[in-house]
C-alpha positions as CSV (number, residue, x, y, z in Angstrom):
1,M,0.0,0.1,0.1
2,S,1.7,3.8,-0.8
3,A,1.8,6.6,1.7
4,A,-0.6,8.7,2.1
5,P,0.2,12.4,0.5
6,D,1.8,14.4,2.7
7,G,-0.3,16.6,4.9
8,M,-3.0,13.6,4.6
9,S,-1.7,10.8,7.6
10,P,-4.2,10.7,10.5
11,A,-0.9,11.6,12.6
12,D,-1.0,14.9,10.6
13,D,-4.5,15.6,11.9
14,R,-3.8,16.8,16.0
15,H,-4.3,20.8,14.4
16,L,-7.7,19.6,13.0
17,R,-9.2,17.7,16.2
18,E,-12.3,18.6,17.8
19,D,-12.9,17.3,21.4
20,C,-16.6,16.3,23.1
21,V,-17.0,18.9,26.1
22,T,-20.6,17.9,26.3
23,S,-23.1,15.5,24.6
24,T,-26.6,15.9,25.0
25,Q,-29.2,13.7,23.6
26,V,-32.4,15.2,21.8
27,Y,-34.2,12.6,20.1
28,R,-34.1,9.0,20.3
29,G,-36.4,7.3,17.6
30,H,-37.2,3.8,16.3
31,F,-33.6,3.5,15.6
32,L,-31.8,6.9,14.7
33,D,-30.2,8.7,17.8
34,V,-29.8,12.5,17.7
35,R,-27.4,14.1,19.5
36,R,-26.1,17.9,20.3
37,D,-22.3,18.2,21.4
38,T,-20.7,21.2,22.5
39,V,-16.8,20.8,21.2
40,R,-13.8,22.8,21.9
41,L,-12.2,23.4,18.6
42,P,-8.4,23.4,17.6
43,D,-8.1,27.0,18.7
44,G,-9.5,26.4,22.0
45,G,-12.9,28.2,20.9
46,E,-16.6,26.0,21.3
47,A,-18.7,25.0,18.9
48,A,-21.7,22.9,18.3
49,R,-21.8,19.8,16.1
50,E,-25.7,17.9,15.8
51,Y,-25.4,14.4,13.8
52,I,-27.0,11.1,14.0
53,V,-25.5,8.0,15.8
54,H,-26.8,5.5,13.8
55,P,-26.4,0.9,14.3
56,G,-24.7,0.9,10.7
57,A,-25.9,-1.0,7.6
58,V,-24.9,-3.1,4.8
59,M,-25.3,-3.3,0.9
60,I,-25.0,-5.6,-1.2
61,V,-23.7,-5.9,-5.2
62,P,-25.6,-8.6,-6.4
63,L,-24.3,-10.2,-9.6
64,L,-25.9,-12.5,-11.8
65,D,-24.1,-15.4,-13.5
66,D,-24.6,-13.5,-17.5
67,G,-22.9,-10.8,-15.7
68,R,-26.3,-8.7,-14.6
69,L,-27.1,-6.8,-11.3
70,V,-29.5,-7.5,-9.5
71,V,-31.5,-3.7,-8.1
72,E,-34.5,-2.1,-6.3
73,R,-36.4,0.6,-6.9
74,Q,-37.7,2.1,-3.4
75,F,-39.9,4.5,-2.9
76,R,-37.5,7.0,-0.3
77,Y,-39.4,9.5,1.7
78,P,-37.6,12.6,2.5
79,L,-37.1,13.2,-1.1
80,H,-40.9,12.0,-2.5
81,R,-39.2,10.3,-5.0
82,A,-38.7,6.8,-5.9
83,F,-34.6,5.8,-6.1
84,I,-32.7,2.9,-8.1
85,E,-30.7,1.2,-5.5
86,F,-28.1,-2.0,-4.8
87,P,-30.4,-3.6,-2.0
88,A,-29.1,-2.4,1.9
89,G,-29.9,-2.2,5.2
90,K,-29.6,-1.7,8.5
91,L,-27.4,-4.3,11.5
92,D,-29.5,-5.6,13.9
93,A,-28.2,-5.4,17.5
94,G,-25.4,-7.6,17.8
95,E,-25.8,-9.0,14.1
96,P,-22.7,-10.2,12.0
97,V,-22.1,-7.9,9.5
98,L,-22.0,-10.9,6.7
99,H,-24.9,-11.9,7.9
100,C,-27.0,-9.4,7.8
101,A,-25.9,-8.8,4.1
102,V,-27.1,-12.6,3.5
103,R,-30.3,-12.1,5.3
104,E,-31.2,-8.4,3.8
105,L,-30.5,-9.9,0.0
106,A,-32.9,-13.1,0.8
107,E,-35.4,-11.0,2.1
108,E,-35.6,-7.8,-0.4
109,T,-34.7,-9.8,-3.3
110,G,-35.6,-13.3,-2.9
111,Y,-31.9,-14.4,-4.0
112,R,-28.9,-16.5,-1.9
113,A,-25.4,-16.1,-3.0
114,R,-22.6,-19.2,-3.3
115,E,-20.0,-16.6,-2.5
116,W,-19.2,-13.0,-0.4
117,A,-17.0,-10.6,-0.5
118,R,-16.5,-7.9,1.3
119,A,-15.2,-4.4,-0.5
120,G,-15.0,-1.7,1.9
121,L,-16.6,0.8,4.2
122,L,-18.7,3.9,3.0
123,H,-19.2,6.9,5.3
124,N,-22.1,8.7,3.5
125,A,-22.9,11.0,5.8
126,I,-20.1,12.0,7.3
127,A,-21.0,16.2,8.1
128,Y,-24.3,15.0,10.5
129,S,-23.6,11.3,10.8
130,D,-21.7,8.5,12.1
131,E,-23.3,6.3,9.9
132,G,-20.7,3.6,8.1
133,I,-22.6,1.1,5.0
134,E,-20.2,-2.2,5.0
135,V,-20.0,-3.0,0.9
136,W,-20.3,-6.6,0.0
137,F,-20.5,-8.1,-3.2
138,A,-22.3,-11.5,-3.9
139,R,-22.2,-14.3,-6.6
140,G,-23.2,-17.4,-7.6
141,L,-26.9,-16.2,-7.3
142,V,-30.1,-18.4,-6.9
143,A,-33.7,-16.9,-7.4
144,G,-36.1,-17.4,-4.2
145,E,-39.2,-16.1,-2.6
146,R,-38.7,-12.6,-1.1
147,H,-39.9,-11.9,2.3
148,L,-40.2,-7.9,3.0
149,D,-40.6,-6.3,6.3
150,A,-44.1,-5.2,7.1
151,G,-44.1,-1.7,5.0
152,E,-41.8,-2.3,2.9
153,F,-42.8,-2.2,-1.0
154,L,-40.0,-1.8,-3.6
155,D,-39.4,-3.7,-7.1
156,V,-36.8,-5.7,-8.2
157,S,-35.2,-5.9,-11.5
158,T,-31.7,-6.7,-13.3
159,V,-29.5,-3.9,-15.3
160,T,-26.1,-4.3,-17.0
161,L,-23.2,-2.1,-15.2
162,E,-23.5,-0.1,-18.5
163,E,-27.5,1.0,-18.1
164,L,-26.6,2.0,-14.2
165,E,-23.6,3.7,-15.9
166,A,-26.0,5.8,-18.0
167,M,-28.7,6.5,-15.4
168,A,-25.6,7.8,-13.6
169,A,-25.0,10.1,-16.3
170,S,-27.9,11.3,-16.9
171,G,-28.9,12.0,-13.4
172,E,-31.2,9.4,-12.9
173,L,-29.4,7.7,-10.5
174,T,-28.1,9.5,-7.7
175,D,-27.7,7.3,-4.6
176,A,-24.3,7.6,-3.5
177,K,-23.9,4.3,-1.9
178,T,-24.8,2.5,-5.5
179,L,-22.8,5.4,-7.0
180,I,-19.5,3.7,-5.3
181,G,-20.9,0.4,-5.5
182,M,-20.4,1.2,-9.1
183,L,-17.1,2.3,-8.6
184,W,-15.9,-0.5,-7.0
185,L,-17.4,-2.9,-9.5
186,T,-15.6,-0.9,-12.2
187,H,-12.4,-1.4,-10.7
188,W,-12.8,-5.2,-9.9
189,R,-13.4,-5.9,-13.0
190,A,-10.4,-3.8,-14.9
191,G,-8.4,-6.0,-12.0
192,R,-7.4,-2.8,-10.2
193,W,-9.0,-3.2,-6.8
194,V,-9.3,-7.4,-5.2
195,L,-11.8,-8.9,-4.1
196,Q,-11.3,-11.8,-1.1
197,W,-14.7,-14.6,-1.8
198,Q,-16.0,-16.7,0.8
199,P,-18.5,-19.0,1.1
200,A,-21.7,-17.8,2.4
201,P,-22.1,-18.6,6.4
202,T,-23.4,-21.0,8.2
203,G,-26.6,-20.3,10.3
204,A,-27.1,-17.1,8.3
205,V,-31.0,-15.9,8.0
206,G,-31.4,-16.7,4.3
207,A,-28.0,-18.5,3.2
């Protein structure tokens, strides 16, 4: 692995660091936890920081044997429109990340995967949330029955990477995690980034 560019190493971050002085929970919902902290700035002053504590999530890039990808179309209320996305879902308390990925893929799409590979971790809203989304690839897919959660409505379809790229270029596809999944897929197919494949875990719901 190459060294970080000058000024980009974590060892050089002391002059940027903000330290918590007080922390207040201002709202607690079904899974969102909103905080308002007072922080000490690098120059000794203080400022307020409002952010969301999130349990974490997974996203799956499902690869069919013919090269097509499994995607979903789901209505997202905050923006009042439907979005094209790779399958994803939040972690349950204490749930292993890969087990969550297996479960979400099966519940939302009906597909089960023979092999899995972790791509990396995505922080999608660093200015106002600590949410981290684990990006996983799945292949050797076998179609099956979906088991959507109560109140969950989504369409499942298949597309090529080229079709997704065209949607991104036109502005139809704007979901950040899906765009990152496409980036990983493009680099992996080109041999620039590596995925380490493993069998589906035993005991996972949907395996």
